[in-house]
C-alpha positions, 0 to 999 in steps of 0.5 A, spaced: 484 487 491 477 489 495 476 492 501 476 488 507 469 488 510 470 490 517 475 495 515 475 502 518 475 508 512 482 510 510 484 517 509 484 519 502 492 519 502 492 512 504 486 510 499 491 514 493 497 510 495 493 503 495 490 505 488 497 507 486 500 500 488 494 496 485 497 495 478 504 494 481 502 488 486 497 485 481 503 485 476 507 480 480 506 473 482 509 473 489 507 480 491 511 486 492 516 487 498 515 493 502 522 496 500 520 496 492 513 499 494 516 505 497 521 506 491 515 505 486 511 510 490 517 515 491 517 515 483 510 517 483 510 523 487 508 521 494 512 524 500 516 519 504 512 520 510 506 519 506 508 513 504 510 510 510 504 512 514 499 510 508 503 503 508 502 502 515 495 504 515 494 499 509 497 493 513 494 495 520 487 495 516 488 489 512 488 492 505 495 489 504 499 483 508 506 481 509 508 474 507 514 471 509 517 477 512 
């Protein structure tokens, strides 16, 4: 996953969430549902509020996508 060319810089915590998620996302053929991503990030030590905010920022800036709900 590369950064979108027109994206705004992400806050450090969102970059850290993205880096933590990359191996999990890349290990799947069909992507990673948000609830599974949240559970995984929780096990890696991120706070729930950080997870929620970072995932929203990643979605809003085009770093991750929602496909088929």
